[in-house]
N, C-alpha and C positions, 0 to 999 in steps of 0.2 A: 216589697221584697220579703220583709219579715213575715207578713201574712201568708204569702205563698209557701215559704219554708215551713211554717207552722202546720199548714194544711197537709203538706207532703209528709211531715213526721207523723201527724195524726193518722193519716191513711196507712202508713207503714206499720204503726204500732197497734192499731185497732184489731187487725186479724190475729195478732200474736196474743193480745190480752184475752179477747173473747169472753164468753160466759164461763163461770166455774163449771157448770153442768156439762159443757162440751167435752171436757177431759176427765169427767168424774168417774171414779171406780168405787166399788163397795169399800175397798180398803181405804181410799183417800177420805171418803166421807166419814167412815167410822173413826179414823184417826183424828179427824177434826172434832167429832163429837166427844171422843175420849179426852182430848186436850182441853176443849172448852169446859167440859164437866169438871175436870180436875182443877183447872186454874181459876175458874170464875165462881163456881159454887161448891167446890171441894167435895165433889161426888165421884166416887170411883166406879166406872163402868167397865174399864179395860180388864180383861179381854173377853168379857161375857157375851159379846155379840159377834165374835170373830167367825162363828159358824156360817155367817152370811157371806163371807168373802169367797169361799171356794166350795163348789159342788160338782161332782161328789168329792168327799174328803180324801179319797184315795185316787184322785185324778192323775197323780204322778205315775201310777201303775197302769191306768186305763188308757191314757193318751198314746203311749207307744204301740199298744195293740191296735188302736184305731188308725194310727199313721202307717202301720206296717203295710208294705206292698201286698196286693192280693195275688194269690196263686193263679197262674194262667197256663193255658195250653201253649207249648212252644210254637213259634211261627212256622218252623219247618214241617209241622204236622197239620197245618191249615191250608197249604197251597196245593198246586197242581201235582207236585211230586207224590204227595200222599194219595190224592184223588186218583192218580194213575194206577195205584195199587189196588183200588177197590174194583172188584169184578163188575163189568158194565151191565151184565144181565141179572145181577143179584138183587133180591128184594129183602127188606127188613120190615117186618110187621106190615106187609102189603105195600111198602113204599120203595121206590128205587133207592138202592144202597148209597149211591153218590149223594143224592138229595138228603137222605137221612143223615149222613155224616156232616154235610154242610150245615144243616139245621141244628144238629147236636152241638157242634163247635160254636156256632153263632149264639145259641141259647145259653150255653155255659158262660160265654163272654158277656152277654147282656145281663145275666144274673149277677156276675161279679161286678159289672159296672154299676148296677143299682146299689149293691152293697157298699162299694167305695164311695158313692155319692152320699149315702146315708151316714157313713162313718164321718165324712167331712162335715155334714150338717150337725152331727152330734158334737164334734170337736168345737165347732163355732158356738154352739149353745152352751158348752161348758165354759167358754170364755166370755160369757154374756156380760155386757157393761150397761149401766143405767142410761148412757148416752144413746143406746140403740132404741130406747123406748120413750125418750123424752118428748115433750112438747113445750110450747111457749109458757104455759102455766107452771110446768115443772122447772123450766130454766130460771124464770124470775123468782120462783119460790126458793130454789137452792141458793141463789145469790143473796136474797134477803135473809134467809136463815143464817147464812154465813156471817152476815153483818149484825144480826140481832143477838141480844143476850139470851142465854138459855133460861127457861122458866123452870124453877125447881119442881113444881107440881107435875109438869109434863115429863121431866127426866125421871121422876119417881114412878110415874105411870109406865114409862118405857121399861124401867127395871122390873116392875111387877109383871110385865108381859113377856119377859125373856123366856121363861119356862114354856109358855105356850108356843112361842116361835121355835124354840129348840125341839119341842115335841114334834111339830110339823116337819121340821128339817129331818129329824131322825126317821120319821115315817117314810118320807120321800127317799131317804138313803137306803132303807131296808128294801123298798120296792126296786130301786135302781140296782142294788147288789144282786137281788134275785134274778132279774132279767139279764144282768151282765154275765152271771154264771151260765145261764142258758146259751147266751151268745158265744161264750168261750168254747163250750162243748160243740156247738154247731160249726164254729169256725174250724175246729180241729177235724170234724167230720167232712166238711166241704174240702179242706186241703187234702185229706186222704182220698176223697172221691175224685178230685181233679188229678191227683197223682196216679190213681188207678186207670182213669181214662187215658192219660198220657202214656202209661205203660202199655195199655191195650193198643193204642194207635201205633206205637213204636213197633210192637210185635207184628202188627199187620204190615207195616212198612218194610220190615226186615225179612219177612217170609216170602220166598220166591215162588213156592208152589201155590197155584191158584186154589186148589181144593183144600189145602191146609189153611189158607187164608180164610176161606168160607167157614171152615169149622171154628176157627178162632173167633170170627165175628159172631157166629150163631151161639157159641157156648158162653161167651162173656157179655153179650149185649144186655141180657136181663138184669145184670148187676148194676148197670150204669144209671138207670132211671132214678135211683135213690138220691143222686146228687141234686136233682131238681127239687126234690122234697126238702132237702136240707137248705137249699138256697131260699125257697119260699118261706120256710120257718124262720130263717135268719132275717129276711126282709121284714117279716111281721114283728120279730123281737126288737129289731132296731127301731121300728116304728113306735113300739111301746116305750122304749128308752127315750125317744124324742118327746113323747107325750109327758113323761115324768119330768124331764128337764124343763119343758115349757111351763108345766104346772108350778114347779118350784121357782123358776125365774119370775113368773107372774107374782108369786107370793112375796118373794124378797124385794121386788120392786115396790109393791104396796107397803111392805114394812118400812122401806126407805122413805116413802111419802109420809108414813105415820111418824117416823122419827123426826123429820124436819117440820112436822106440823100441818101437812096438807090433808091429813085424815085425823079426825078427832079421837077415834079409837082404832084399835088394831083391826077390827072387823068392819069398820065403817065403809059403806058403799060409796057415799058421796065424798068427793075431794074438792078442795078449794085452794086458792092461792094463798101464799104466806106473804103478809104485808110487811113492809119495812117499818120498824119501830124507831122513831127518832129518839136518839139518846140525849139526855140532858147532862151536860158535863158538870161535874161537881166543881164548885169554885172555892179555891183556897182563900180563907178569910184574911190571910196575911199578904195576898197578892197586891201588886201595885194598883190594879184596876179597882179593887174593892176599897182600898184606902182612899183613893181619889174620889170614888163615888160617895162614900160616907163623909169625906172631908168637905164636899160641896154643901152638905146640909148641916154643918156644924155652926154654932153661934158663938160670937165673941161676947161674953158677959161683962167684960170690963167697961 
């Protein structure tokens, strides 16, 4: 009965405990490093590696932009009510006008959908955690590093490499900010473009005279194509932002491996597992065990 109960408790507890690496964040590992360095070898690293925690550093400003709903053409301008207002025998650029508007509205929606998906991917990459990239070697190494004592030489080596890491971080930040500025301008242009298309479609819908409707369509249609150019540029720009994030996330994951000792240097290509170092406990010479041990070898000279 006791054995059965013990096994049940073990099976219940094991998933909760898990490996340290399963819930690891850059913040939690750096906090552990700072604490171990301060308490065990009296070495102050805090907060010199904090730049690794968040990228980009102004993410609190960027995330709301990426989460904001995309501008869309209202549903009442997509259906049969609007299509009924498009002259049946009219052509736009050699294409039936009804087909033209269906494709126009669908293409704008597809472009916005791609942008929304890219925004979501970027948001996820901005919240990157080491657990997303881990393997068995990393998992065991993190757990062993957590148990092992810090080695002064390695901590000093980390301290010496901080400027190199920070420089690479700053370079990625500059690239990211540059592309984000482009994305902000394109987002404004796309919103204005969709607003212009919406107003154009509403004007067509509200105009009762067929000939007047034809004039509105012909006069304003050439201005509409720019929205697709802006969407294509936006998709390209968001793709570049993803590449910058992927590059930096790869860098900081390798830095993490270097910090815990999986890489011998900051730029090392090869990685290896961190072995658990058995700690020899210091024995208090006044302890009961020591007194008993030496007492067994004492001689009575009387």
